[in-house]
VOGURO-191654 format. One record per residue (C-alpha): z, x, y; chain; residue number from 0. Coordinates in steps of 0.1 Angstrom, whole numbers, plus 5000, padded with zeros to 4 digits. Each point is the difference from the previous one (the first is absolute). Example, Ala and Ser with C-alpha at 12.3 -4.5 7.8 and 13.67 -1.06 7.14 Angstrom:
BEGIN
+------+------+------+-----+-----+
!    Z !    X !    Y ! mol ! seq !
+------+------+------+-----+-----+
! 5078 ! 5123 ! 4955 !   A !   0 !
! 4993 ! 5014 ! 5034 !   A !   1 !
+------+------+------+-----+-----+
This chain:
BEGIN
+------+------+------+-----+-----+
!    Z !    X !    Y ! mol ! seq !
+------+------+------+-----+-----+
! 3243 ! 8584 ! 3023 !   A !   0 !
! 5001 ! 5022 ! 4970 !   A !   1 !
! 5002 ! 5035 ! 5006 !   A !   2 !
! 4976 ! 5021 ! 4979 !   A !   3 !
! 5015 ! 5033 ! 4988 !   A !   4 !
! 4978 ! 5035 ! 4998 !   A !   5 !
! 4995 ! 5016 ! 4963 !   A !   6 !
! 5025 ! 5025 ! 5011 !   A !   7 !
! 5029 ! 4974 ! 5006 !   A !   8 !
! 4991 ! 4975 ! 4975 !   A !   9 !
! 5008 ! 5038 ! 4974 !   A !  10 !
! 5034 ! 5004 ! 5020 !   A !  11 !
! 5007 ! 4962 ! 4997 !   A !  12 !
! 4991 ! 5004 ! 4961 !   A !  13 !
! 5024 ! 5034 ! 4993 !   A !  14 !
! 5028 ! 4986 ! 5016 !   A !  15 !
! 4998 ! 4974 ! 4980 !   A !  16 !
! 4997 ! 5019 ! 4974 !   A !  17 !
! 4966 ! 4997 ! 4984 !   A !  18 !
! 4991 ! 5038 ! 4995 !   A !  19 !
! 4975 ! 4997 ! 4977 !   A !  20 !
! 4971 ! 4982 ! 4985 !   A !  21 !
! 4997 ! 4987 ! 4965 !   A !  22 !
! 4968 ! 4986 ! 4998 !   A !  23 !
! 4968 ! 5010 ! 5018 !   A !  24 !
! 4991 ! 4963 ! 5020 !   A !  25 !
! 5021 ! 4978 ! 5020 !   A !  26 !
! 5018 ! 4970 ! 4982 !   A !  27 !
! 5007 ! 4970 ! 5016 !   A !  28 !
! 5036 ! 4989 ! 4986 !   A !  29 !
! 4999 ! 4971 ! 5027 !   A !  30 !
! 4967 ! 4981 ! 4977 !   A !  31 !
! 5008 ! 4975 ! 4980 !   A !  32 !
! 4993 ! 5010 ! 4966 !   A !  33 !
! 4992 ! 4970 ! 4973 !   A !  34 !
! 5021 ! 4991 ! 4974 !   A !  35 !
! 4981 ! 5008 ! 4968 !   A !  36 !
! 5000 ! 4966 ! 4978 !   A !  37 !
! 5027 ! 4998 ! 4975 !   A !  38 !
! 4979 ! 4988 ! 4965 !   A !  39 !
! 5011 ! 4970 ! 4985 !   A !  40 !
! 5019 ! 5000 ! 4964 !   A !  41 !
! 4982 ! 4994 ! 4969 !   A !  42 !
! 5010 ! 4964 ! 4986 !   A !  43 !
! 5002 ! 5027 ! 4964 !   A !  44 !
! 5022 ! 5022 ! 5020 !   A !  45 !
! 5018 ! 4966 ! 5009 !   A !  46 !
! 5005 ! 4985 ! 4967 !   A !  47 !
! 5005 ! 5030 ! 4978 !   A !  48 !
! 5024 ! 5022 ! 5005 !   A !  49 !
! 5007 ! 5030 ! 4980 !   A !  50 !
! 5021 ! 4988 ! 4973 !   A !  51 !
! 5032 ! 5020 ! 5006 !   A !  52 !
! 5004 ! 5024 ! 4971 !   A !  53 !
! 5029 ! 5002 ! 4971 !   A !  54 !
! 5028 ! 5021 ! 5008 !   A !  55 !
! 4991 ! 5008 ! 5039 !   A !  56 !
! 5021 ! 4989 ! 5021 !   A !  57 !
! 4997 ! 4970 ! 5030 !   A !  58 !
! 4986 ! 5013 ! 5029 !   A !  59 !
! 5008 ! 4981 ! 5029 !   A !  60 !
! 4987 ! 4972 ! 5020 !   A !  61 !
! 4969 ! 5014 ! 5019 !   A !  62 !
! 5015 ! 4985 ! 5036 !   A !  63 !
! 5032 ! 5019 ! 4993 !   A !  64 !
! 4989 ! 5028 ! 4988 !   A !  65 !
! 5005 ! 5034 ! 5016 !   A !  66 !
! 4963 ! 5020 ! 5016 !   A !  67 !
! 4994 ! 5025 ! 4975 !   A !  68 !
! 4998 ! 5038 ! 5007 !   A !  69 !
! 4961 ! 5016 ! 5005 !   A !  70 !
! 4988 ! 5018 ! 4966 !   A !  71 !
! 4989 ! 5022 ! 5021 !   A !  72 !
! 5032 ! 5009 ! 5020 !   A !  73 !
! 5017 ! 4999 ! 4971 !   A !  74 !
! 4979 ! 5031 ! 4987 !   A !  75 !
! 4994 ! 5024 ! 5029 !   A !  76 !
! 5042 ! 4994 ! 5006 !   A !  77 !
! 4999 ! 5010 ! 4964 !   A !  78 !
! 4977 ! 5026 ! 5000 !   A !  79 !
! 5022 ! 5016 ! 5036 !   A !  80 !
! 5031 ! 5004 ! 4972 !   A !  81 !
! 4981 ! 5013 ! 4973 !   A !  82 !
! 4989 ! 5027 ! 5024 !   A !  83 !
! 5026 ! 5003 ! 5018 !   A !  84 !
! 5021 ! 5005 ! 4965 !   A !  85 !
! 4971 ! 5029 ! 4986 !   A !  86 !
! 5011 ! 5025 ! 5029 !   A !  87 !
! 5020 ! 5023 ! 4993 !   A !  88 !
! 4998 ! 5019 ! 5032 !   A !  89 !
! 4997 ! 4997 ! 5037 !   A !  90 !
! 4965 ! 5010 ! 5000 !   A !  91 !
! 4985 ! 4979 ! 4971 !   A !  92 !
! 5022 ! 4968 ! 5013 !   A !  93 !
! 4973 ! 5006 ! 5035 !   A !  94 !
! 4972 ! 5009 ! 4978 !   A !  95 !
! 5009 ! 4964 ! 4985 !   A !  96 !
! 5002 ! 4983 ! 5033 !   A !  97 !
! 4966 ! 5013 ! 5011 !   A !  98 !
! 4982 ! 4987 ! 4967 !   A !  99 !
! 5018 ! 4968 ! 5004 !   A ! 100 !
! 4975 ! 4970 ! 5012 !   A ! 101 !
! 5023 ! 4972 ! 4998 !   A ! 102 !
! 5016 ! 4997 ! 5036 !   A ! 103 !
! 4974 ! 4983 ! 5024 !   A ! 104 !
! 5010 ! 5025 ! 5025 !   A ! 105 !
! 4984 ! 5026 ! 4988 !   A ! 106 !
! 4967 ! 4988 ! 5007 !   A ! 107 !
! 5000 ! 4994 ! 5035 !   A ! 108 !
! 5018 ! 5035 ! 5008 !   A ! 109 !
! 4985 ! 5031 ! 5006 !   A ! 110 !
! 5027 ! 5019 ! 4978 !   A ! 111 !
! 5028 ! 5007 ! 4977 !   A ! 112 !
! 5030 ! 5004 ! 5015 !   A ! 113 !
! 5024 ! 5009 ! 4970 !   A ! 114 !
! 5032 ! 5024 ! 5013 !   A ! 115 !
! 5003 ! 5030 ! 5016 !   A ! 116 !
! 5037 ! 5030 ! 4997 !   A ! 117 !
! 5022 ! 5018 ! 4978 !   A ! 118 !
! 4993 ! 4984 ! 4965 !   A ! 119 !
! 5035 ! 5015 ! 4993 !   A ! 120 !
! 5015 ! 4986 ! 5029 !   A ! 121 !
! 5036 ! 4983 ! 5000 !   A ! 122 !
! 4986 ! 4974 ! 5023 !   A ! 123 !
! 4972 ! 4977 ! 5002 !   A ! 124 !
! 4989 ! 4977 ! 5028 !   A ! 125 !
! 4979 ! 4966 ! 4992 !   A ! 126 !
! 4980 ! 4982 ! 5029 !   A ! 127 !
! 4984 ! 4971 ! 4999 !   A ! 128 !
! 4965 ! 5008 ! 4997 !   A ! 129 !
! 4971 ! 5025 ! 5021 !   A ! 130 !
! 4987 ! 4994 ! 5034 !   A ! 131 !
! 4967 ! 5010 ! 5014 !   A ! 132 !
! 5011 ! 5038 ! 5007 !   A ! 133 !
! 5013 ! 5006 ! 4964 !   A ! 134 !
! 4965 ! 4978 ! 4984 !   A ! 135 !
! 4981 ! 5025 ! 5014 !   A ! 136 !
! 5016 ! 5033 ! 4988 !   A ! 137 !
! 5011 ! 4989 ! 4971 !   A ! 138 !
! 5037 ! 5010 ! 5011 !   A ! 139 !
! 5031 ! 4980 ! 5000 !   A ! 140 !
! 5015 ! 4997 ! 5038 !   A ! 141 !
! 4981 ! 5020 ! 5021 !   A ! 142 !
! 4994 ! 4975 ! 5029 !   A ! 143 !
! 5022 ! 4998 ! 5031 !   A ! 144 !
! 5026 ! 4982 ! 4976 !   A ! 145 !
! 5003 ! 5027 ! 4977 !   A ! 146 !
! 5005 ! 5024 ! 5029 !   A ! 147 !
! 5025 ! 4987 ! 5010 !   A ! 148 !
! 5016 ! 5001 ! 4964 !   A ! 149 !
! 5001 ! 5033 ! 4996 !   A ! 150 !
! 5012 ! 5009 ! 5034 !   A ! 151 !
! 5034 ! 4974 ! 4988 !   A ! 152 !
! 4999 ! 5021 ! 4963 !   A ! 153 !
! 5001 ! 5029 ! 5024 !   A ! 154 !
! 5028 ! 4992 ! 5012 !   A ! 155 !
! 5017 ! 5000 ! 4968 !   A ! 156 !
! 4985 ! 5031 ! 4978 !   A ! 157 !
! 4972 ! 4982 ! 4987 !   A ! 158 !
! 4965 ! 5006 ! 4997 !   A ! 159 !
! 4968 ! 4997 ! 4978 !   A ! 160 !
! 5004 ! 5024 ! 4986 !   A ! 161 !
! 5040 ! 4985 ! 4981 !   A ! 162 !
! 4990 ! 4965 ! 5002 !   A ! 163 !
! 4977 ! 4978 ! 4985 !   A ! 164 !
! 4986 ! 4973 ! 5015 !   A ! 165 !
! 4974 ! 4971 ! 4989 !   A ! 166 !
! 4996 ! 4960 ! 5003 !   A ! 167 !
! 5004 ! 4970 ! 4980 !   A ! 168 !
! 4955 ! 4997 ! 5003 !   A ! 169 !
! 4979 ! 5029 ! 4999 !   A ! 170 !
! 4972 ! 4983 ! 5018 !   A ! 171 !
! 4999 ! 4988 ! 5037 !   A ! 172 !
! 5002 ! 4961 ! 5004 !   A ! 173 !
! 4971 ! 4993 ! 5022 !   A ! 174 !
! 5013 ! 4994 ! 5040 !   A ! 175 !
! 5035 ! 5019 ! 4989 !   A ! 176 !
! 5012 ! 4969 ! 4985 !   A ! 177 !
! 5030 ! 4995 ! 4981 !   A ! 178 !
! 4992 ! 5006 ! 4960 !   A ! 179 !
! 4995 ! 4964 ! 4983 !   A ! 180 !
! 5025 ! 4994 ! 4972 !   A ! 181 !
! 4976 ! 5004 ! 4974 !   A ! 182 !
! 4987 ! 5030 ! 5014 !   A ! 183 !
! 5032 ! 5013 ! 5004 !   A ! 184 !
! 5012 ! 4989 ! 4960 !   A ! 185 !
! 4964 ! 5022 ! 4986 !   A ! 186 !
! 5009 ! 5030 ! 5017 !   A ! 187 !
! 5037 ! 5001 ! 4988 !   A ! 188 !
! 5000 ! 5013 ! 4968 !   A ! 189 !
! 4981 ! 5029 ! 5016 !   A ! 190 !
! 5028 ! 5005 ! 5029 !   A ! 191 !
! 5033 ! 4997 ! 4972 !   A ! 192 !
! 4984 ! 5026 ! 4980 !   A ! 193 !
! 4993 ! 5019 ! 5028 !   A ! 194 !
! 5041 ! 4995 ! 5004 !   A ! 195 !
! 5007 ! 5008 ! 4969 !   A ! 196 !
! 4979 ! 5033 ! 4997 !   A ! 197 !
! 5011 ! 5017 ! 5027 !   A ! 198 !
! 5040 ! 4989 ! 4994 !   A ! 199 !
! 5015 ! 5001 ! 5033 !   A ! 200 !
! 5035 ! 4996 ! 5009 !   A ! 201 !
! 4992 ! 4977 ! 5030 !   A ! 202 !
! 4974 ! 4977 ! 5006 !   A ! 203 !
! 4989 ! 4986 ! 5035 !   A ! 204 !
! 4983 ! 4973 ! 5008 !   A ! 205 !
! 4980 ! 4994 ! 5035 !   A ! 206 !
! 4997 ! 4967 ! 5010 !   A ! 207 !
! 5001 ! 4964 ! 4994 !   A ! 208 !
! 4976 ! 4997 ! 4972 !   A ! 209 !
! 5007 ! 5034 ! 4982 !   A ! 210 !
! 5037 ! 4989 ! 4997 !   A ! 211 !
! 4996 ! 4964 ! 4988 !   A ! 212 !
! 4978 ! 5017 ! 4973 !   A ! 213 !
! 5017 ! 5030 ! 4991 !   A ! 214 !
! 5040 ! 4989 ! 5005 !   A ! 215 !
! 4993 ! 4962 ! 4990 !   A ! 216 !
! 5014 ! 4986 ! 5031 !   A ! 217 !
! 4992 ! 4975 ! 5022 !   A ! 218 !
! 5019 ! 5007 ! 5030 !   A ! 219 !
! 4985 ! 5020 ! 5031 !   A ! 220 !
! 5003 ! 5035 ! 5008 !   A ! 221 !
! 5022 ! 4991 ! 5026 !   A ! 222 !
! 5027 ! 4990 ! 4974 !   A ! 223 !
! 4990 ! 5020 ! 4968 !   A ! 224 !
! 5003 ! 5031 ! 5021 !   A ! 225 !
! 5030 ! 5027 ! 5001 !   A ! 226 !
! 5010 ! 4985 ! 4968 !   A ! 227 !
! 4994 ! 5011 ! 4966 !   A ! 228 !
! 4987 ! 4985 ! 4966 !   A ! 229 !
! 4989 ! 5010 ! 4968 !   A ! 230 !
! 4966 ! 5009 ! 4986 !   A ! 231 !
! 4992 ! 4999 ! 4966 !   A ! 232 !
! 4974 ! 4998 ! 4970 !   A ! 233 !
! 4997 ! 5004 ! 4962 !   A ! 234 !
! 4989 ! 5034 ! 5002 !   A ! 235 !
! 5022 ! 5017 ! 5031 !   A ! 236 !
! 5026 ! 5021 ! 4987 !   A ! 237 !
! 5026 ! 4987 ! 5022 !   A ! 238 !
! 5000 ! 4974 ! 5027 !   A ! 239 !
! 4988 ! 5011 ! 5031 !   A ! 240 !
! 5019 ! 4993 ! 5033 !   A ! 241 !
! 4973 ! 4986 ! 5023 !   A ! 242 !
! 5003 ! 4986 ! 5036 !   A ! 243 !
! 4978 ! 4986 ! 5030 !   A ! 244 !
! 4987 ! 5015 ! 5033 !   A ! 245 !
! 4982 ! 4981 ! 5026 !   A ! 246 !
! 4960 ! 5011 ! 5000 !   A ! 247 !
! 4996 ! 5025 ! 5021 !   A ! 248 !
! 4967 ! 4982 ! 5013 !   A ! 249 !
! 5021 ! 4968 ! 5008 !   A ! 250 !
! 5022 ! 5029 ! 5022 !   A ! 251 !
! 4978 ! 5008 ! 5018 !   A ! 252 !
! 4996 ! 4963 ! 5014 !   A ! 253 !
! 5038 ! 4992 ! 4999 !   A ! 254 !
! 5016 ! 5031 ! 5011 !   A ! 255 !
! 5033 ! 4980 ! 5000 !   A ! 256 !
! 5007 ! 5007 ! 4963 !   A ! 257 !
! 4996 ! 5037 ! 5005 !   A ! 258 !
! 5042 ! 5003 ! 5005 !   A ! 259 !
! 5007 ! 4983 ! 4967 !   A ! 260 !
! 4964 ! 5023 ! 4982 !   A ! 261 !
! 5021 ! 5027 ! 5009 !   A ! 262 !
! 5031 ! 4991 ! 4992 !   A ! 263 !
! 4985 ! 4990 ! 4966 !   A ! 264 !
! 4981 ! 5035 ! 4998 !   A ! 265 !
! 5033 ! 5012 ! 5003 !   A ! 266 !
! 5014 ! 4982 ! 4969 !   A ! 267 !
! 4976 ! 5016 ! 4981 !   A ! 268 !
! 5000 ! 5032 ! 5007 !   A ! 269 !
! 5036 ! 4998 ! 4990 !   A ! 270 !
! 4995 ! 4981 ! 4966 !   A ! 271 !
! 4969 ! 5026 ! 4991 !   A ! 272 !
! 5029 ! 5030 ! 5004 !   A ! 273 !
! 5023 ! 4981 ! 4983 !   A ! 274 !
! 4976 ! 4991 ! 4974 !   A ! 275 !
! 4988 ! 5038 ! 4992 !   A ! 276 !
+------+------+------+-----+-----+
């Protein structure tokens, strides 16, 4: 016998599963079979009359072995994000450019743009994964439970919002707090890189595995990356920036076993900041 859930129990089940918002007005049965669209048959003209080669043009690879082409619209959006980011000469201009950018699909599903917060002259910048539910409501990064823990940790080494800057690899909340896709991160990365260039900090700290992989070009998890120093550089930075990785504070709320390691990492960051300053 299948137990029937009450409305409250059904909602609680969905929240625990990560479904905390609705996208459409009506429910969709994802298990229902969707008929496949018929594939039109190739015309005899298309088969028997291939396009003649252009004199002097390079030979194209055989269709069976050719790599799939990058969608033109994706390439256009990426070029647009780079152009908008490079045109910004101040953090405020960059913020306005991000707010006006419509190339990332996450923006259509988010409540607000979560750009960054803190001191634009900071000597240290923190970059996380993406906004959560509370950040999406307030438009400010790291204001939820994970952010509260982060600022308690930073306070232990004399840091707060007045002397740091903090942002994310994407500026809009992914539905259900899922990890941003590679395409979503790629479209936002020109703005993130330009943000680091404009602030020109001494230290860059990534929070969580997705941010570490995107910013440090590493494939290992934070457990292997933490406690080490890397070099972050872009063509417009005045000099390479010292970079390191920390566990994401939201992860530490669920896995307190890594708090001791993170405390040691924080002390090392405080020492490095003092040496560079």
